[in-house]
FIVOMI-703102 format. One record per residue: residue in one letter; x, y, z negated of N, C-alpha, C, O in turn. Coordinates in pm, 1 decimal, decimal comma. Example, Ala and Ser with C-alpha at 12.3 -4.5 7.8 and 13.67 -1.06 7.14 Angstrom:
+-------+----------+----------+----------+----------+----------+----------+----------+----------+----------+----------+----------+----------+
! marpa !       nx !       ny !       nz !      cax !      cay !      caz !       cx !       cy !       cz !       ox !       oy !       oz !
+-------+----------+----------+----------+----------+----------+----------+----------+----------+----------+----------+----------+----------+
!     a !   1319,0 !   -569,0 !   -780,0 !   1230,0 !   -450,0 !   -780,0 !   1320,0 !   -330,0 !   -780,0 !   1423,6 !   -331,9 !   -846,5 !
!     s !   1285,0 !   -225,0 !   -708,0 !   1367,0 !   -106,0 !   -714,0 !   1290,0 !      3,0 !   -787,0 !   1340,9 !    113,8 !   -803,9 !
+-------+----------+----------+----------+----------+----------+----------+----------+----------+----------+----------+----------+----------+
***
This chain:
+-------+----------+----------+----------+----------+----------+----------+----------+----------+----------+----------+----------+----------+
! marpa !       nx !       ny !       nz !      cax !      cay !      caz !       cx !       cy !       cz !       ox !       oy !       oz !
+-------+----------+----------+----------+----------+----------+----------+----------+----------+----------+----------+----------+----------+
!     e !     81,9 !   -119,2 !      0,0 !      0,0 !      0,0 !      0,0 !     87,1 !    126,8 !      0,0 !     52,0 !    227,2 !     62,1 !
!     f !    199,3 !    120,7 !    -69,5 !    289,8 !    234,8 !    -73,4 !    348,6 !    262,8 !     65,0 !    360,0 !    378,3 !    106,0 !
!     r !    385,9 !    155,8 !    136,7 !    440,7 !    172,8 !    271,3 !    335,4 !    228,6 !    367,2 !    367,9 !    309,2 !    454,4 !
!     a !    212,2 !    187,4 !    352,2 !    105,5 !    238,8 !    437,2 !     84,9 !    387,8 !    411,6 !     60,2 !    465,0 !    504,3 !
!     m !     95,5 !    428,0 !    282,3 !     80,7 !    569,5 !    249,3 !    193,7 !    651,8 !    310,9 !    169,8 !    760,6 !    363,2 !
!     i !    314,5 !    601,1 !    305,1 !    429,7 !    673,9 !    360,5 !    417,9 !    683,9 !    512,2 !    441,8 !    790,7 !    568,7 !
!     s !    381,7 !    575,0 !    578,6 !    369,4 !    579,6 !    724,8 !    255,0 !    671,6 !    766,9 !    266,3 !    740,1 !    868,5 !
!     a !    145,4 !    674,8 !    691,5 !     35,2 !    765,4 !    722,9 !     77,0 !    910,6 !    701,6 !     39,2 !    998,9 !    778,6 !
!     a !    155,5 !    934,6 !    596,2 !    202,2 !   1071,1 !    570,2 !    298,4 !   1116,5 !    678,9 !    294,5 !   1232,0 !    721,5 !
!     m !    384,8 !   1026,1 !    724,0 !    479,2 !   1063,2 !    829,6 !    408,9 !   1082,2 !    962,4 !    453,1 !   1162,6 !   1044,3 !
!     a !    300,0 !   1009,7 !    985,6 !    226,4 !   1025,5 !   1110,9 !    156,2 !   1159,9 !   1116,7 !    143,6 !   1218,6 !   1224,2 !
!     t !    110,4 !   1209,1 !   1002,7 !     40,5 !   1337,5 !   1001,7 !    135,7 !   1455,5 !    987,4 !    102,8 !   1566,7 !   1028,8 !
!     d !    252,7 !   1433,0 !    929,6 !    348,3 !   1541,5 !    907,4 !    435,8 !   1557,2 !   1030,3 !    513,6 !   1467,5 !   1062,5 !
!     r !    424,3 !   1669,1 !   1098,8 !    500,4 !   1693,1 !   1221,9 !    643,6 !   1738,8 !   1192,2 !    728,7 !   1735,8 !   1281,1 !
!     k !    670,5 !   1780,2 !   1070,8 !    802,6 !   1830,1 !   1037,8 !    893,0 !   1721,2 !    980,2 !   1000,5 !   1751,7 !    928,6 !
!     s !    852,3 !   1598,5 !    988,0 !    934,3 !   1490,9 !    935,9 !   1052,5 !   1465,9 !   1028,9 !   1049,4 !   1502,4 !   1146,5 !
!     i !   1153,7 !   1404,9 !    976,2 !   1274,8 !   1377,1 !   1053,0 !   1248,1 !   1257,2 !   1143,5 !   1200,5 !   1154,1 !   1096,1 !
!     p !   1278,2 !   1268,8 !   1274,1 !   1254,9 !   1155,3 !   1363,3 !   1355,3 !   1044,2 !   1336,2 !   1470,4 !   1070,1 !   1301,1 !
!     i !   1311,2 !    922,9 !   1352,8 !   1396,1 !    806,6 !   1328,9 !   1465,5 !    771,6 !   1459,4 !   1401,4 !    757,8 !   1563,6 !
!     l !   1596,3 !    757,7 !   1452,5 !   1675,9 !    722,6 !   1569,6 !   1676,0 !    571,0 !   1583,2 !   1733,5 !    501,3 !   1499,6 !
!     r !   1613,0 !    520,0 !   1686,6 !   1597,9 !    376,0 !   1704,7 !   1709,4 !    314,2 !   1788,9 !   1734,0 !    193,8 !   1780,9 !
!     e !   1776,5 !    395,7 !   1869,1 !   1886,5 !    346,7 !   1951,1 !   1988,6 !    458,7 !   1964,8 !   1953,0 !    575,8 !   1951,9 !
!     p !   2114,7 !    425,2 !   1990,8 !   2215,1 !    531,3 !   2002,8 !   2190,4 !    617,3 !   2126,4 !   2146,7 !    568,4 !   2230,6 !
!     l !   2219,0 !    745,5 !   2112,4 !   2201,9 !    837,2 !   2224,2 !   2330,5 !    846,1 !   2305,2 !   2439,3 !    858,5 !   2249,0 !
!     d !   2317,7 !    839,6 !   2436,7 !   2430,8 !    861,7 !   2525,2 !   2417,4 !   1004,1 !   2578,1 !   2360,1 !   1027,3 !   2684,5 !
!     t !   2471,3 !   1098,8 !   2501,9 !   2452,0 !   1240,4 !   2530,5 !   2515,1 !   1282,1 !   2662,2 !   2460,8 !   1367,3 !   2732,5 !
!     l !   2628,8 !   1223,4 !   2696,5 !   2697,4 !   1264,3 !   2818,6 !   2621,5 !   1224,5 !   2944,1 !   2624,7 !   1297,2 !   3043,4 !
!     r !   2553,6 !   1111,0 !   2941,6 !   2481,6 !   1065,4 !   3060,8 !   2339,4 !   1115,2 !   3067,8 !   2291,7 !   1149,9 !   3175,9 !
!     t !   2269,9 !   1119,9 !   2955,0 !   2127,9 !   1154,8 !   2956,8 !   2101,0 !   1301,6 !   2927,9 !   1990,3 !   1349,7 !   2952,3 !
!     k !   2199,4 !   1373,4 !   2876,7 !   2186,4 !   1515,2 !   2840,7 !   2083,3 !   1537,3 !   2730,4 !   2037,3 !   1649,6 !   2709,6 !
!     k !   2047,1 !   1430,9 !   2660,1 !   1951,8 !   1443,8 !   2549,6 !   2029,3 !   1446,4 !   2418,3 !   2122,6 !   1368,6 !   2398,5 !
!     t !   1990,1 !   1535,8 !   2329,9 !   2052,6 !   1544,8 !   2199,1 !   1944,2 !   1546,1 !   2093,4 !   1825,7 !   1559,4 !   2124,2 !
!     t !   1985,2 !   1532,4 !   1970,4 !   1889,1 !   1540,5 !   1860,7 !   1871,0 !   1683,3 !   1813,8 !   1786,3 !   1710,1 !   1728,6 !
!     v !   1949,5 !   1775,9 !   1868,3 !   1942,2 !   1916,7 !   1830,5 !   1834,3 !   1985,5 !   1913,5 !   1829,4 !   1969,6 !   2035,4 !
!     d !   1749,3 !   2060,8 !   1847,8 !   1644,0 !   2134,7 !   1916,8 !   1699,1 !   2271,8 !   1956,1 !   1721,0 !   2356,9 !   1869,9 !
!     n !   1721,5 !   2293,2 !   2085,6 !   1777,2 !   2418,7 !   2134,1 !   1670,6 !   2521,5 !   2168,9 !   1704,0 !   2630,9 !   2214,3 !
!     s !   1543,6 !   2489,4 !   2148,9 !   1437,8 !   2581,3 !   2189,9 !   1428,9 !   2703,9 !   2098,9 !   1394,2 !   2812,8 !   2144,6 !
!     a !   1459,7 !   2686,5 !   1971,3 !   1451,7 !   2799,0 !   1879,2 !   1576,5 !   2884,4 !   1894,0 !   1688,4 !   2834,0 !   1884,5 !
!     s !   1557,4 !   3012,4 !   1917,0 !   1670,6 !   3101,8 !   1931,9 !   1646,6 !   3226,5 !   1847,5 !   1539,9 !   3244,4 !   1788,7 !
!     h !   1744,7 !   3309,2 !   1843,2 !   1738,3 !   3430,5 !   1762,6 !   1640,8 !   3530,5 !   1825,6 !   1633,5 !   3538,7 !   1948,2 !
!     p !   1566,5 !   3605,9 !   1745,9 !   1471,2 !   3703,4 !   1801,1 !   1535,6 !   3809,0 !   1890,1 !   1474,0 !   3853,8 !   1986,8 !
!     v !   1658,5 !   3849,5 !   1858,9 !   1726,1 !   3949,1 !   1941,6 !   1756,4 !   3891,3 !   2079,5 !   1748,1 !   3962,2 !   2179,8 !
!     q !   1791,4 !   3762,8 !   2084,9 !   1817,5 !   3698,4 !   2213,3 !   1690,5 !   3695,7 !   2298,0 !   1696,5 !   3717,8 !   2419,0 !
!     l !   1576,9 !   3669,1 !   2236,6 !   1450,3 !   3670,5 !   2310,0 !   1419,9 !   3809,9 !   2364,1 !   1372,5 !   3824,3 !   2476,8 !
!     i !   1447,2 !   3911,7 !   2284,1 !   1423,7 !   4049,3 !   2328,5 !   1513,7 !   4083,2 !   2446,8 !   1469,3 !   4146,5 !   2542,6 !
!     q !   1640,3 !   4041,1 !   2440,5 !   1732,9 !   4069,4 !   2550,2 !   1692,7 !   3997,6 !   2677,8 !   1705,3 !   4053,3 !   2786,9 !
!     e !   1643,9 !   3873,3 !   2665,3 !   1603,1 !   3797,6 !   2783,6 !   1478,4 !   3856,4 !   2848,8 !   1463,1 !   3850,6 !   2970,8 !
!     e !   1389,3 !   3913,1 !   2767,5 !   1264,4 !   3967,2 !   2820,0 !   1273,5 !   4115,6 !   2853,7 !   1174,9 !   4174,6 !   2897,6 !
!     h !   1389,7 !   4176,6 !   2834,1 !   1404,7 !   4321,0 !   2852,9 !   1374,7 !   4362,7 !   2997,0 !   1295,0 !   4453,8 !   3019,6 !
!     n !   1437,4 !   4297,3 !   3093,7 !   1416,1 !   4335,8 !   3233,9 !   1271,6 !   4311,7 !   3278,0 !   1216,3 !   4389,1 !   3356,1 !
!     v !   1211,3 !   4204,6 !   3227,6 !   1071,8 !   4176,8 !   3262,4 !    980,6 !   4285,0 !   3206,0 !    888,2 !   4330,5 !   3273,4 !
!     n !   1006,7 !   4326,0 !   3082,2 !    924,7 !   4430,7 !   3020,6 !    940,3 !   4564,1 !   3093,0 !    842,8 !   4637,6 !   3108,2 !
!     i !   1060,4 !   4595,8 !   3137,4 !   1082,0 !   4720,7 !   3212,0 !   1007,5 !   4716,2 !   3345,2 !    942,8 !   4813,6 !   3383,7 !
!     a !   1016,6 !   4603,1 !   3415,5 !    948,0 !   4590,3 !   3544,6 !    796,4 !   4600,0 !   3527,1 !    729,0 !   4664,1 !   3607,8 !
!     d !    742,0 !   4536,6 !   3421,9 !    598,1 !   4545,3 !   3396,9 !    556,7 !   4688,5 !   3364,7 !    451,2 !   4734,2 !   3408,6 !
!     g !    639,2 !   4758,7 !   3288,7 !    608,1 !   4898,4 !   3257,2 !    607,2 !   4986,2 !   3381,6 !    521,8 !   5073,7 !   3395,8 !
!     k !    703,0 !   4962,6 !   3472,5 !    705,7 !   5039,5 !   3597,3 !    582,5 !   5010,3 !   3682,9 !    525,7 !   5100,6 !   3744,3 !
!     m !    542,0 !   4883,3 !   3686,2 !    423,0 !   4846,8 !   3764,9 !    297,1 !   4911,4 !   3706,9 !    212,1 !   4958,9 !   3782,1 !
!     r !    284,5 !   4913,6 !   3574,1 !    169,1 !   4978,7 !   3511,6 !    169,3 !   5128,5 !   3539,1 !     64,4 !   5187,7 !   3564,3 !
!     m !    287,6 !   5189,7 !   3534,1 !    298,1 !   5332,8 !   3561,1 !    258,6 !   5364,1 !   3705,9 !    185,7 !   5459,9 !   3731,7 !
!     l !    307,7 !   5281,8 !   3800,5 !    272,1 !   5302,5 !   3940,4 !    122,2 !   5284,2 !   3963,2 !     61,6 !   5356,8 !   4042,0 !
!     a !     62,7 !   5186,9 !   3893,9 !    -81,3 !   5164,5 !   3908,4 !   -161,0 !   5283,9 !   3857,0 !   -262,8 !   5320,3 !   3915,8 !
!     k !   -115,9 !   5344,7 !   3748,4 !   -186,9 !   5460,1 !   3694,2 !   -170,3 !   5583,8 !   3781,5 !   -263,4 !   5663,0 !   3796,0 !
!     i !    -52,3 !   5600,4 !   3839,4 !    -25,7 !   5720,6 !   3918,7 !    -82,2 !   5709,5 !   4059,8 !   -152,5 !   5799,7 !   4105,3 !
!     h !    -52,1 !   5598,8 !   4130,3 !    -85,1 !   5587,3 !   4272,1 !   -201,5 !   5494,4 !   4302,0 !   -254,3 !   5496,1 !   4413,2 !
!     g !   -242,5 !   5413,9 !   4205,6 !   -352,0 !   5319,8 !   4228,3 !   -302,5 !   5175,5 !   4217,8 !   -182,4 !   5148,7 !   4218,6 !
!     v !   -396,6 !   5085,7 !   4208,1 !   -365,8 !   4944,6 !   4186,2 !   -300,6 !   4880,9 !   4308,5 !   -228,0 !   4782,3 !   4295,2 !
!     h !   -325,0 !   4935,2 !   4426,1 !   -274,1 !   4872,6 !   4547,8 !   -121,6 !   4879,7 !   4558,9 !    -62,1 !   4794,9 !   4625,5 !
!     v !    -56,7 !   4977,7 !   4496,0 !     89,3 !   4992,2 !   4507,9 !    162,4 !   4877,1 !   4438,0 !    249,5 !   4815,8 !   4499,7 !
!     p !    130,4 !   4844,9 !   4310,4 !    199,3 !   4730,0 !   4249,9 !    167,0 !   4598,0 !   4320,3 !    252,0 !   4509,2 !   4328,0 !
!     m !     44,9 !   4585,1 !   4371,2 !      9,9 !   4463,0 !   4444,9 !     94,0 !   4451,1 !   4571,0 !    141,5 !   4342,6 !   4604,3 !
!     r !    112,3 !   4561,0 !   4640,1 !    193,2 !   4560,4 !   4762,6 !    339,3 !   4529,9 !   4730,6 !    405,5 !   4456,3 !   4803,8 !
!     m !    389,1 !   4587,1 !   4620,6 !    528,2 !   4561,7 !   4583,0 !    550,6 !   4416,0 !   4544,6 !    652,9 !   4357,6 !   4580,1 !
!     k !    455,8 !   4356,9 !   4472,3 !    468,5 !   4215,1 !   4436,2 !    461,5 !   4126,9 !   4559,5 !    531,8 !   4026,2 !   4568,0 !
!     m !    377,7 !   4163,6 !   4654,9 !    369,1 !   4088,4 !   4779,7 !    501,4 !   4097,7 !   4855,7 !    549,3 !   3997,5 !   4908,9 !
!     d !    560,7 !   4217,1 !   4861,2 !    689,4 !   4234,3 !   4928,4 !    798,9 !   4154,2 !   4858,4 !    883,0 !   4093,3 !   4924,5 !
!     q !    798,5 !   4154,0 !   4725,5 !    897,5 !   4076,0 !   4651,0 !    883,6 !   3927,4 !   4679,0 !    983,7 !   3857,1 !   4693,2 !
!     t !    761,1 !   3879,4 !   4686,9 !    738,4 !   3737,9 !   4716,1 !    790,4 !   3702,0 !   4854,1 !    853,5 !   3597,7 !   4871,7 !
!     i !    764,6 !   3787,0 !   4951,3 !    810,7 !   3760,1 !   5088,0 !    962,9 !   3765,4 !   5095,1 !   1025,0 !   3680,2 !   5158,6 !
!     l !   1023,4 !   3864,6 !   5030,6 !   1168,6 !   3879,9 !   5038,1 !   1244,5 !   3775,6 !   4957,0 !   1363,3 !   3754,2 !   4981,2 !
!     s !   1178,9 !   3710,4 !   4861,5 !   1248,1 !   3610,1 !   4779,5 !   1247,1 !   3471,0 !   4841,8 !   1308,2 !   3379,3 !   4786,8 !
!     q !   1179,9 !   3452,8 !   4954,2 !   1176,7 !   3322,9 !   5019,8 !   1301,4 !   3305,0 !   5105,6 !   1355,6 !   3401,4 !   5159,6 !
!     h !   1346,4 !   3178,6 !   5117,2 !   1460,9 !   3148,2 !   5203,6 !   1415,9 !   3158,2 !   5347,9 !   1315,4 !   3098,3 !   5386,0 !
!     k !   1488,3 !   3232,1 !   5427,4 !   1449,6 !   3253,0 !   5567,0 !   1534,4 !   3173,3 !   5665,6 !   1488,9 !   3143,7 !   5776,1 !
!     r !   1656,4 !   3138,4 !   5627,3 !   1740,6 !   3069,4 !   5723,6 !   1775,2 !   2929,9 !   5674,0 !   1760,2 !   2899,3 !   5555,7 !
!     i !   1821,6 !   2845,9 !   5765,5 !   1854,9 !   2709,1 !   5729,5 !   1984,2 !   2707,2 !   5650,1 !   2063,1 !   2801,6 !   5654,5 !
!     y !   2004,4 !   2599,3 !   5578,3 !   2123,8 !   2584,8 !   5496,3 !   2244,9 !   2560,5 !   5584,6 !   2246,4 !   2467,8 !   5665,6 !
!     v !   2345,9 !   2643,9 !   5568,4 !   2471,9 !   2627,9 !   5639,6 !   2580,4 !   2617,0 !   5533,1 !   2593,3 !   2707,1 !   5450,2 !
!     p !   2658,7 !   2509,2 !   5533,0 !   2764,2 !   2496,9 !   5431,9 !   2862,4 !   2612,8 !   5441,6 !   2900,5 !   2654,1 !   5551,2 !
!     g !   2902,0 !   2663,7 !   5329,0 !   2995,4 !   2775,6 !   5326,0 !   2928,0 !   2910,8 !   5324,5 !   2993,6 !   3011,4 !   5297,7 !
!     m !   2798,6 !   2916,4 !   5352,6 !   2725,7 !   3043,4 !   5349,8 !   2610,6 !   3032,5 !   5250,6 !   2526,6 !   2943,2 !   5261,7 !
!     k !   2607,1 !   3122,1 !   5155,4 !   2497,6 !   3118,4 !   5059,6 !   2380,8 !   3201,3 !   5113,5 !   2401,4 !   3292,3 !   5193,9 !
!     p !   2258,5 !   3170,4 !   5069,8 !   2144,3 !   3248,8 !   5117,5 !   2155,2 !   3394,2 !   5071,5 !   2195,6 !   3422,1 !   4958,6 !
!     s !   2119,3 !   3483,9 !   5158,9 !   2131,1 !   3626,0 !   5130,4 !   1993,1 !   3684,4 !   5101,6 !   1897,5 !   3661,4 !   5175,7 !
!     f !   1984,8 !   3759,3 !   4994,0 !   1860,6 !   3825,9 !   4956,4 !   1883,7 !   3976,4 !   4951,5 !   1849,5 !   4041,7 !   4852,9 !
!     v !   1941,5 !   4030,8 !   5057,0 !   1975,6 !   4172,7 !   5060,8 !   1850,5 !   4259,4 !   5049,0 !   1852,0 !   4360,3 !   4978,5 !
!     g !   1743,1 !   4221,7 !   5116,4 !   1619,3 !   4299,7 !   5109,7 !   1562,4 !   4303,9 !   4969,5 !   1519,2 !   4409,3 !   4922,9 !
!     l !   1562,0 !   4190,4 !   4902,0 !   1509,9 !   4183,7 !   4765,4 !   1598,4 !   4263,4 !   4670,3 !   1548,3 !   4336,0 !   4584,5 !
!     e !   1730,3 !   4249,8 !   4685,7 !   1821,9 !   4325,5 !   4599,7 !   1804,8 !   4475,9 !   4619,6 !   1811,6 !   4552,6 !   4523,6 !
!     t !   1782,5 !   4518,0 !   4744,1 !   1761,6 !   4660,3 !   4771,2 !   1630,7 !   4708,1 !   4711,2 !   1624,1 !   4816,7 !   4653,4 !
!     m !   1526,4 !   4627,2 !   4724,7 !   1395,2 !   4665,4 !   4671,4 !   1397,3 !   4676,5 !   4519,1 !   1332,9 !   4764,8 !   4462,4 !
!     l !   1471,7 !   4586,6 !   4452,2 !   1477,8 !   4587,9 !   4306,5 !   1582,8 !   4684,2 !   4252,7 !   1593,8 !   4701,7 !   4131,4 !
!     g !   1660,5 !   4747,1 !   4341,5 !   1761,7 !   4841,5 !   4298,0 !   1886,5 !   4775,0 !   4244,7 !   1965,7 !   4839,2 !   4175,7 !
!     m !   1906,0 !   4647,5 !   4275,2 !   2022,6 !   4574,9 !   4226,2 !   2146,8 !   4602,6 !   4310,3 !   2256,1 !   4560,0 !   4273,1 !
!     d !   2133,0 !   4671,6 !   4420,7 !   2246,9 !   4700,9 !   4507,3 !   2317,3 !   4830,9 !   4467,5 !   2420,4 !   4864,9 !   4525,4 !
!     e !   2263,8 !   4902,6 !   4371,1 !   2319,0 !   5031,5 !   4333,3 !   2419,8 !   5022,0 !   4219,3 !   2492,4 !   5117,9 !   4193,2 !
!     t !   2425,1 !   4908,5 !   4151,5 !   2517,0 !   4891,2 !   4039,5 !   2605,5 !   4769,4 !   4064,8 !   2568,2 !   4678,5 !   4139,0 !
!     i !   2721,8 !   4768,9 !   4003,0 !   2813,1 !   4654,7 !   4010,9 !   2811,7 !   4585,8 !   3875,3 !   2849,9 !   4644,4 !   3774,0 !
!     e !   2767,6 !   4461,8 !   3874,8 !   2759,5 !   4382,4 !   3752,1 !   2872,0 !   4279,8 !   3751,5 !   2943,5 !   4265,1 !   3850,6 !
!     f !   2888,0 !   4208,1 !   3638,5 !   2991,3 !   4105,6 !   3628,5 !   2971,6 !   3996,3 !   3732,4 !   3069,2 !   3944,6 !   3786,6 !
!     e !   2847,5 !   3960,6 !   3760,9 !   2819,6 !   3853,3 !   3855,7 !   2861,4 !   3889,4 !   3997,8 !   2877,8 !   3801,3 !   4082,2 !
!     d !   2878,7 !   4017,7 !   4024,0 !   2910,8 !   4060,9 !   4159,2 !   3055,8 !   4033,3 !   4198,7 !   3085,6 !   4015,5 !   4316,8 !
!     y !   3145,6 !   4029,7 !   4100,8 !   3286,1 !   4014,9 !   4139,1 !   3361,4 !   3906,3 !   4062,9 !   3473,6 !   3873,9 !   4102,0 !
!     l !   3307,4 !   3849,6 !   3958,8 !   3378,1 !   3748,2 !   3882,2 !   3348,6 !   3608,4 !   3933,9 !   3235,7 !   3560,5 !   3923,6 !
!     n !   3448,7 !   3543,9 !   3988,8 !   3444,1 !   3403,7 !   4029,1 !   3330,9 !   3373,6 !   4126,1 !   3266,2 !   3269,5 !   4115,0 !
!     d !   3306,7 !   3461,4 !   4219,2 !   3205,2 !   3436,7 !   4320,8 !   3269,8 !   3362,0 !   4436,8 !   3363,3 !   3413,8 !   4497,8 !
!     p !   3222,5 !   3240,8 !   4469,1 !   3286,1 !   3164,8 !   4576,2 !   3276,4 !   3233,0 !   4712,6 !   3354,9 !   3202,5 !   4802,4 !
!     e !   3182,3 !   3323,4 !   4729,0 !   3169,0 !   3393,1 !   4855,9 !   3291,5 !   3480,0 !   4884,4 !   3329,0 !   3498,8 !   5000,1 !
!     f !   3353,3 !   3532,6 !   4779,6 !   3466,9 !   3622,2 !   4795,1 !   3600,5 !   3554,4 !   4766,7 !   3701,1 !   3622,7 !   4747,7 !
!     s !   3603,3 !   3422,1 !   4763,7 !   3728,8 !   3352,9 !   4735,6 !   3821,6 !   3361,0 !   4856,0 !   3777,8 !   3382,2 !   4969,1 !
!     e !   3949,1 !   3343,9 !   4829,7 !   4048,7 !   3351,1 !   4936,0 !   4056,7 !   3221,4 !   5014,7 !   4113,2 !   3218,2 !   5124,0 !
!     k !   4001,2 !   3115,7 !   4960,5 !   4004,9 !   2985,3 !   5026,3 !   3909,0 !   2985,5 !   5145,4 !   3791,5 !   3019,6 !   5131,3 !
!     q !   3959,1 !   2947,8 !   5261,0 !   3877,4 !   2941,0 !   5381,4 !   3800,7 !   2808,7 !   5383,3 !   3856,4 !   2703,8 !   5350,8 !
!     v !   3675,7 !   2813,8 !   5420,6 !   3593,3 !   2694,0 !   5429,6 !   3572,4 !   2661,4 !   5576,6 !   3528,7 !   2745,5 !   5655,1 !
!     d !   3604,7 !   2536,9 !   5612,3 !   3580,5 !   2491,8 !   5747,9 !   3435,3 !   2445,2 !   5756,1 !   3399,8 !   2343,1 !   5697,2 !
!     i !   3352,8 !   2517,6 !   5827,2 !   3209,6 !   2489,4 !   5833,1 !   3182,2 !   2352,3 !   5893,7 !   3091,0 !   2282,4 !   5849,6 !
!     h !   3260,6 !   2312,7 !   5995,0 !   3238,1 !   2183,6 !   6060,1 !   3265,7 !   2067,9 !   5964,1 !   3190,9 !   1970,2 !   5960,8 !
!     t !   3372,4 !   2079,2 !   5886,7 !   3405,0 !   1974,5 !   5789,3 !   3298,3 !   1966,4 !   5681,8 !   3257,6 !   1856,9 !   5643,2 !
!     e !   3252,9 !   2080,0 !   5633,4 !   3149,1 !   2080,8 !   5529,9 !   3018,6 !   2022,5 !   5583,2 !   2948,4 !   1952,2 !   5510,5 !
!     m !   2985,2 !   2050,6 !   5708,3 !   2863,6 !   1995,7 !   5768,1 !   2874,7 !   1844,2 !   5782,1 !   2777,4 !   1772,8 !   5757,8 !
!     e !   2992,9 !   1793,8 !   5821,1 !   3011,7 !   1649,3 !   5831,0 !   3000,2 !   1583,4 !   5694,3 !   2943,3 !   1474,8 !   5682,5 !
!     k !   3053,6 !   1648,0 !   5591,0 !   3042,3 !   1593,1 !   5455,9 !   2896,9 !   1585,8 !   5411,6 !   2856,5 !   1489,7 !   5346,2 !
!     s !   2818,0 !   1687,2 !   5447,1 !   2677,0 !   1685,4 !   5404,9 !   2596,3 !   1584,4 !   5484,4 !   2499,4 !   1528,5 !   5433,1 !
!     m !   2635,8 !   1559,9 !   5611,4 !   2561,8 !   1465,1 !   5694,4 !   2604,5 !   1320,6 !   5668,2 !   2523,1 !   1228,8 !   5677,2 !
!     f !   2733,0 !   1300,8 !   5635,7 !   2787,1 !   1167,7 !   5613,5 !   2851,5 !   1161,5 !   5476,7 !   2971,1 !   1187,8 !   5464,0 !
!     p !   2774,7 !   1127,1 !   5373,1 !   2828,9 !   1127,6 !   5236,6 !   2943,4 !   1028,9 !   5216,0 !   3023,7 !   1046,6 !   5124,4 !
!     e !   2952,3 !    926,1 !   5299,0 !   3059,7 !    828,5 !   5279,8 !   3196,4 !    885,6 !   5316,2 !   3298,2 !    825,3 !   5282,1 !
!     l !   3201,9 !   1000,3 !   5384,6 !   3328,6 !   1063,3 !   5420,5 !   3387,0 !   1148,2 !   5308,3 !   3501,6 !   1192,5 !   5316,8 !
!     r !   3308,5 !   1171,2 !   5202,8 !   3356,9 !   1253,7 !   5091,1 !   3470,8 !   1184,4 !   5019,3 !   3469,3 !   1062,7 !   5000,7 !
!     k !   3567,3 !   1261,1 !   4980,0 !   3683,5 !   1203,4 !   4908,3 !   3687,1 !   1254,7 !   4767,5 !   3776,5 !   1218,5 !   4690,9 !
+-------+----------+----------+----------+----------+----------+----------+----------+----------+----------+----------+----------+----------+
***
């Protein structure tokens, strides 16, 4: 009866410690017993900062010019964020129109110049890369 009470209490209590029934292979499965979902409140504020600014600008535009302006801008963003060209090895997809519309082309951020493979000195042979993608057995 005592064991039944404990198992019933653990079934209803969501904050109980989970029982590990088999060893975890963290390197292969990427699963851990650590819950990474909870983060610091300041980190959440920093992650949502750009979204909050964009929403505020859209609300301001709707109040000043009408509801159709933010709708048109969101439609343009959706169109410009789609991939337009086929995948070519050695060339990354370009979103110049979207970057211009969002004003991301006016500032230089860390992502623009630090370790970007597009600006590396190493030359990529497009034909070799295409053969590797078409024939995986040729990869070394």
